N, C-alpha and C positions, 0 to 999 in steps of 0.2 A: 716253457712247457704249457700245452693247452689247458691242462687240468688247473694248474695254478692261476691262470689268466680267467678262467670261468668262474673262480671264487672272487676275483676282484670285479668280474661282471655283476654278480650277485650283490656285492656289497654297494654298487652304485645304485641297484634297485631299491635296496633297504634305505639307503639315504634318501633317495628322491621321494619314495612312497612315505617315508618318515616325515618329511617335510609337508607332503600334501595332507597328511592326517592332521597336521598342526593347522593348516590353512582352513580344512573343513570345520575343525573344531573351533576356530575363531570365528567362523560364519555362524555356528550354532550359538556360541556364546553370546553373540550380538543380535540374536533373533528378536530382542525387545529394545534395541538401541535405535532411538529416533534417527532417521536420515542415513542410516548405515547402508553401505553398499557391499554386497558379497564379492569375494575374490575367487578365482580358480588358479590352479597351477597349470603351467604350460611345460610340457616335457620336450626334450630333443634326445634323439639317439646319438651314441657316441662311437666313431669308427677308429679303430686301431691301426688297421693296416689293410692294403688292397693287394691282392695276390697277383694282379695283372696290371697294376701300375695305372697310368693315364688310359689304358684301354678300357677301363669300366668292368664292372661285373666282379663277382667273387671278392666282395668286401667283407672283412671279419668285423662284426660289431663287438663292441666292448662295453655295452650296457646303456644307461641312460643318464640324463642329468636335468635338474630343474632350472630352466632358463629365464623363466619369467613369472611373475605372479600379476595377473590380469584382474583389475577391479571392473566390475561390471556395472556401468551407471545405468540401469534400467529405472523406470520410474516406480517409486515405492507407493503403496495405498495411502490415500490422504484421508485421514481420521478427523472427524470434528471433535474439538475439546471444549468449545464455548469459552475459552481464556482470550482475553482481547489482545495479548501480546504473542500469542502462539501463531507461528506463520509457517506456511509449507510451500514450496515452489512446484507448480505444475509445468514440466517442460525442462529446458535445458537451463543450466546457470546455477550459481552459488551466491550465497550471502557474503558480502565482504566484511571481515572483521579485522579489527585492530587493537592489539594488546601489548603487554610488557615484552612479549617474545616476537613483535612485529606483525605483519600483515598475514592473514589466513583466510582461509574459505571454508565454507560449511554448508550442508543440506539440513542440518538439524536447527529448526527455528523456535526451541524453547527459550524465549527471551523474557527480560523483565526489566523494569526500571529501577536503577540502583539509588542510592541515597543522593547522588547529585543529579538525579533526573535524567540519566543517560539510558538509552536502550542497551542492554547487555547480555551476553551469553552467561551461563552458569559459571564459566571460570573467570567471568569478570571482564572478558574481551568486549570492546565496543561494537555495535552494529553501524555500519557505515550507510550514509544516504545523501540525498540531494536536499539542501536547506531551502526553506521558503522566505521570501522577503516579508516586509512588515505588513503588506497587504494580503498574505497568504498565498501568493503565487509561487510555485516551484521553480527553483532557479537550477542551474548547472553546477553549482558550488557544492563540492563533496566534502563531507564532514561527518562527525559522530552525530546521530541522532539524539537529540536533547529536548526535553520539555522544559523550555525556559520562559513559557508565556502562561504561568499559572493563574495570571490576572490579565484580563482584556481591558484596555481603556475604554472610557465612555467616548461615544461618537455623537456629535450633535446632528439633528436632522438638517439635511440640505435639500432634500426633493421628497415631495410627496405625489405618488402617481394615483390618480382617480378614474375610475371606470363606472359611469353612471348614465342615467337617463332623466332628462327633465322634461315634465309634462306639458305638450304643446297646447292642451286644453286649458291650462291655467289662465285666470284672468290677469290682465296686465294693468299697470298704471299705479301699483302700491309704491309709497316712498320709504326706503329703509330708515327705520328709527331705532338707534342703538339701545334706547331705553326700553323698547318693547319689541324686540326683534321677531318674536314668534308670530305676531299678528299682523307684521308689515313685510312678510316674506311667504312665499309659497312652499319653501321646502328648506329643510336643514339636515346636516349630518355632522358627525363628530368623530375624531380620531386622536390618537396620542402622538406626540411628537417629543423630542428630547432636546433639551439645551447642552450647552458646552460641558457642564459638569455631570451630565447624565441624569438629571432630574427630568422626570416625565411630567408632561402638561397636555391638558385636554383643550383641543382646538375645535370650536364648533364653527361651521361654515354655513353661512345663510345664502339662499338663492331668491332673488325677486325678478320677476318678468317685467322688464321696463318698457318693452315694445314687441311687436311680432318678430320672433326670431332672436329676440335680444335678451340676455339676462345678465344681471349684476350679482356678483358674489362678494361675501365679506366675511374675512377669517377673523374670529374673535377669541379672546383668551380672558379668564377671570382676572378681575383687577387686582386681587392680592398676590398675583403671580407675576405681575408686571411692574417695573420700576415706575414709581409714583403714582400706581393704581390705587383704587379704593376698593375694599372687600364689599361684595355684593353687587358690583358693577362690572360690566363687560368692557373690554378695550379691544378696538378694532386695530389689528396689526397688518392686515393685508387685504388688498381687494383688487376686482378687475372684472372684465366684461367678456362674455361668450357670445358670439354670434353664429347662428345656424342658417344653413341653406333651406330653401323650401321642401326638400326631401329629408329633412331632419338630420343632416350631418353637420358637424362642427366646422364651419367655414373659417373662422379666425378668432384669435383671443388677443386681449390686451390686459397689461397689468398696471395697476396704480401704485398705490402704497404697498411697500413690502419691508417691514422692519420688526423684529421681535426682541424686545428689550426685556429679557426674564430676569428676575431678581435674585437674591440669595448668593450673590457672588458669581452668576453666569455671566459669560461674555455678552456685551451689549452689541446691538446692531445685527443680531443673527438673521439671515435672509433665508427663506424657504422658497423653493420653487415649486408651484403648484402645476402639475403636468395632467392636463386634460386630454392628452393624445396629440398626434400629428395631425394637424388641420388639412383641410382641402387646399387652403392657400399655400401651405407648405409642401404640397405635393402628396399628402397622406390620404388616408381613406375617410378620416373624419368620423370613424364609427367607435371610437374608446368613449366618447361622451357625445350622446345623441339628444335629439328633441323629437320624440314620438308620441303618439297619442295613447300612452299608457302611463301609469302612476309613476311619479318620480321616485327614483330608488338608486341607491349606491350599491353597485354589484360587487365591486373590489376596490380595496385601496392597499397600499404599500408605502413604506417609507423607510429611508436608509439609515436611521439613527438608532441608537440603543444605549443603555446604561453600562456601567462597569460590571464584570463578572468574573467569577473564578471557574476553575476547570470543574466540570460536573462528570465528565466521562470521556474516554478515548476509544478511537476505532480505526481500523485500516479498511481499505477497500481493495478491489481486485488488482488495481494498479499501484499497490504498496504505498499509498498515500496515507499518512497518519494525520488524523483530524483530531482536534480537542473541540468538546461540547462544552459550552459555558452556560453557567446559571442564568445569563440574560437571554439564553434562546440562540445565541450566535454560535455559529461553528467556523473554525479557521484551520487552515491546513499548516501543519507543522514542518513536516519533511516527507520526503519520498524514499523508500528503501532501495537501495542499490543492488543490481544483479550483476555479477560478471560471468562471462563464459569464455572458454579456452578451445584452441584448435584440437588439442588431444588431451581429453579428460582422463583416459587411461594412463597417462604418464604423470599424473599429479602425484606428489609425494604425500604419503599419510603421516600426519604429525601426531596422531592420538587426540583424545578429547573431541572427537567427531570432527577434526579439523584436516584440511588439505593445505598443501603449500605448492607453490609455483616451482617447476622443475625445468631444466634445460630443454627436455623433450615435450614438455606441455605447451610450451608457448607462453606468451605473455597473456595477463588477465585483460579482457575487454570489458570495461565497466560501463554501465549504461542504465537506463531504466526499464522496469518490467514490461515485457510485451513488445519491445523494440529490438530489432535487429537479430531476430531468432531467440530472444531471451524468454524464459518462462513466465508465466503470471504468477500472482500471489494468491493463495488461498487463506484468508484470515480466519482466526480461531480455529486453525488446523494444525495438524502434525503430519509429517511423512513418515510412514512406518519403515522398519527395516525391510530390505528386500530378500532376506533370508527365507528360502522355502525348506521348512524343516524336513519334509519327505524327500526331497531332492538330495539334501545334505546327508541324510542317513543313507541313501543308496550310494552316493559317492564314498562314504565311510566304508561300507561294506565292500564295495569293489576295491578300494585301495587297501582295506585289509587283507583280502584275498592275493592281491599282488604282492604285498608285503610278506605274506606267508610262503608264495610260490617262489620269491627270491631267496627266502631263508631256506627253503628246501633245496634250491639249486646249489647253495653254499653247503648243505649238509652232504648232498651227493658228491660233490667235488671233493669234500674232505674224506669221504669213504673210499673214493678212488685213489686218493693220495696214500691213504693207509695202505691199500693193496699193493702200491708201488714200494712202499716202505717194507712191506713184508715179502717182497720178491727174494731178497737176500736169505732170509731165513728158511723159505721154502727150498 
């Protein structure tokens, strides 16, 4: 009977729209959930029979059904939080998480370091990334991001780079005297170097013009810092010669003595390379150290040693690289956050706790580095907001409510008609 079937048609509408109300309600409930992606119901009509068979036309519908719930992976707003371990992804991709329940994926980047020094989510699952080697270079080794270098070892100075000018107008002919270096040289400068134990030492370098275009240099250290030295006296640890071309460029260099034997337990025989720049003889421009008619001056100097230090701060950059800043002023890369992408995000399985899991239809996770292969970039000190649009969800609720009411009305009308049929005998 058509009247009876129309009641069942109305029931399908009630069931489908009731489920839709739950979906929109879930979207609204997660309006403040970081990294949440809204969902929408997908309906399909139900065909009971066709009056003309395979000829088409005159099909009788028997209502609707909820066939799919589609998660909409649009980009949420990125909000600054100023918290060092808060991360947001701009673009496609998910953070890779490992926990007691296996591997999962998330867009919610509210992370923190646990008691073991591992970067973790609120539920304790660990953030996966690419580890760095001892020199701070990022490798392709995937593992849990862990701050295991709270102390950085000292490094002895192996090279000093000097950028300077020596005045061509200086008088020549002075013989260097270690007992009276200031009066037997035309120019001097000083800088700090480090021994194998991380102790700092002041090296004073004296320059005296021995001939036109020729300068001798002498690197000295206080005697009480050198094995066998005496307090109040200087010890010459390295020396060499600089030769300049007539146009003031560094033509060639030579090195004589080079051995720093610092005391107090430091390693003996430390050699420090004094780099005055690539000379003309080596195919360079010879412009890092020059001999021009202007005052002698050290423009810039750098050295590659440092003392031991402890972690003073942490920071991420847009490539997702976690760097540790140490009290000795050094910065070293710890790891790089891993980002994965899928062929079909919409088919990922929602696992709760802001996490997704791989499904048969989503395809396998392609794990890589941020910004590579179509993966999004990292926004440090930021969080991705929920994509819930409250106004749109309220409109969806109202339209679904009206649809639910209409279907309930269809059932009521069918019931009244059935009552009329039952009353025919009495009439």
